[in-house]
N, C-alpha and C positions, 0 to 999 in steps of 0.2 A: 439390222447389223448385230453380230454377235459380240460379246463383252471384249473380246481380243481386238476388234477394230477399234471399239470405244477407246481402249487402253491406248492403241498406237496413236490415234488421232488426238487425244489427251495430251501425249507426249509432244505430237508435231506441233500442236498449237503453242504449247509452251516453249518449245525450241525458237519457234518464228518469233515470238515474243523476246525472247534472249538475242536472237540474230539482230533484230531491230535496235535493241538497246547497244549493242557493240558497233552495229553500223552507225547510228547517229552520232555517237562519239567523235568520229573522225570526219564529220561534215563541216563545211565553212560555217561560220558562225555570223551569218547575213541576218538581217532583221527578220526578213520573210522565212528563211530557214529555222529560226529560233522558234518562231510561232508554228510553223508546219510540223517541227519534231516534237513539240508539246503534244499536238493532236495525234500524231502517228504514234508515240509511246502509249498514249491512254487508249487509243482503238486497237492497237495491236496486244496489249494485255487484255483487254476487254473480250476479245475473241476466245481467248484461254478460258478467262473466268466465266464467262457465260455457257461455254461448253461444260465446263465443271458443273455449274449449276443445272444445267439440262440432264445430266447424268444421275443427279440427285434430286430430280423433281419429284414433285408427288402426285401429279396427274399427267395425262397425255397432252390435255391443253397447255400446261406449263412447260413441259419440254418442248413443244413444237414452238412456243413463245421464244424461250431461250436459244433454241437452234436459229431462229428468224434474227434474233440480235446478235449472234455470231456471224451470221450471213451479212448483216448490215454493218457490222464493225470491220467485216473482212473488206468490204466495199470502200469504207471509210479510209482504211489501210492503203489500199490500193490508190486511191485519190492523193493522199499526202504524200505518198512515194513518188508520184508522178510529178508533182509540184516541187520537190526538193531540188535545190541545187546542188550538184555533186563538182569535185575538184579536178577527178581524174578519170581515166579509163576503169580502173580497179574499183573504184566507188560505182561507176556506172554499171559495170557488170553485175556487182552485188545489188544493186538496186533493181535490175531486171530480173534478178533471180528472185528477189522477194516480192517483186511485182507478180511474178509467175505463180509463186506460193500462194500470195492472196487470192490470185484468180482461181486456183486449185480449189482453195477452202470455199469459194463463194460457189462452185459447182458441188462440191461435197454437201455443203449444209443445203442447198437446193434440192439435192437429191434425197436427203434424209426427210425434208419437209414434205415433198412429193410423196414419199412412201409411208409417212406418218398421218397423213391426211385422210 
């Protein structure tokens, strides 16, 4: 991957974490949602943070490990998104869009791992 692709994925993972934060502010505050929201906020931010660390890695092994962590956090984000209770169709549409984005991250990070191994 060239550096322009890394920069766009850097921005994309950051925007995903921002979208998550905006999305969860509008969700119903049930006991389950409160716990799932905490996990989702952590995992969505971790996708971006580990991707940044991967691009600053000191070795290929460290790079691959950080990309694998970003992939793992993408899978976790998708799980928490699926578990959340939404209040209306607009929230459901946004949730589905975020699930799709997390699924695309999984594919992208899987591709990077396979090309880097």
